[in-house]
C-alpha positions, 0 to 999 in steps of 0.5 A: 251122896258122896262121903269123905273121911280123912285119915292118916298113916299110922306108923306105931302099932300095938296095945299100947300105941292104940291106947295112947291114940285113943287118949289123944282122941284118935281111933285106930284102923286099917285099910286093905284089899286090892293090889297094895299092902294093908296100911294102918291108919288113925282117924278123928274120933269125934268125926268117925262117930258121927258118920257111924250114925249116918246110914249111908256111911255103912252102905256107900262107896266113901272116898278116903283122904289118906295123907292127901291121896284119895282112895275109894273104900267101903266100911267092913267093920268097927268095934265099940266100947263095951259100954262107953261111946268110943270107938275102938278099931275100924276096918275099910277095904279098898275097891275097884271100879271094875270089880264086883263087891258083896254088901249088905244094904238096908230095906226101906218100907214105904206105903205102909200107911196105906196098905190094905192090911194096915189101913182097912184091916188094923194090921201093923208091918212086920220087918222080917228083914232090915237088910239085904245081901246083894252083889254089884259093881261098886258104881251101881251100889245102892244107898238102900232098897225099897219094900213097897207095901201098898197092896199088901193085906193081913196075912200076906207077905213081900218076898225077896223076889217081889222087890225091884231091883236097881240096874246092875244089882243082884241079891245073893241067896242060895238056890231056890231061897226066897225069904219073906222080907216083910209081912202084915199081922193082927195086932195082939188083942184084936178079935175075930169080929173086928178082923172080919170087919176089916176084911169086908171093908178091904174087899168092898173098896177093892170091888167098888173101885172098878165100878165107879171108874166105870160109871158115867158122870152124872148129867148136869142139871138143865138150866131153866128157860129165860122168859 
């Protein structure tokens, strides 16, 4: 998904200048990084406010059109007003195609509805993590990483090491770490009898699957002979 943002260079700086920009419907910001000096910028508030609602805007390589010159950037930080829907300031970082970047990307949980712990045991999925720290080249940056819950039962979890990472993507962890990403837990109020019944149903379904696959097809009834 390609996202382009329009920005203009900003010459005036300071609290007073930023306040005047905001009154004019603009957002003060800065773009930095690479071998070029940091550049103060300004952006249209309404366009930026709606872009910030997009998940991809936070975890994608963005194309910044700065006074007609395009460059690749990442969203690095932004500040919102304490109680008003107003973007106060925003920071972008330039990226180089041959240098790895460090990003937090969202996790998308899939197949939760068919997980044994949900479908048969009445459990609910608990999202222990919603984002993951990764490192990769800009061209390999994924918009999100999937967490497949289809084989998870109550009391079991998916760890970082269980995730299928896109090519060129590495997880940023301390040595020996393997944190839990998601798990299936029993909702409050569920009785032991209900849980046991769900576990029996899950076990029966698992045992019946290979038997059904191995059973020969039933013979078709013989057609009566014509007289």
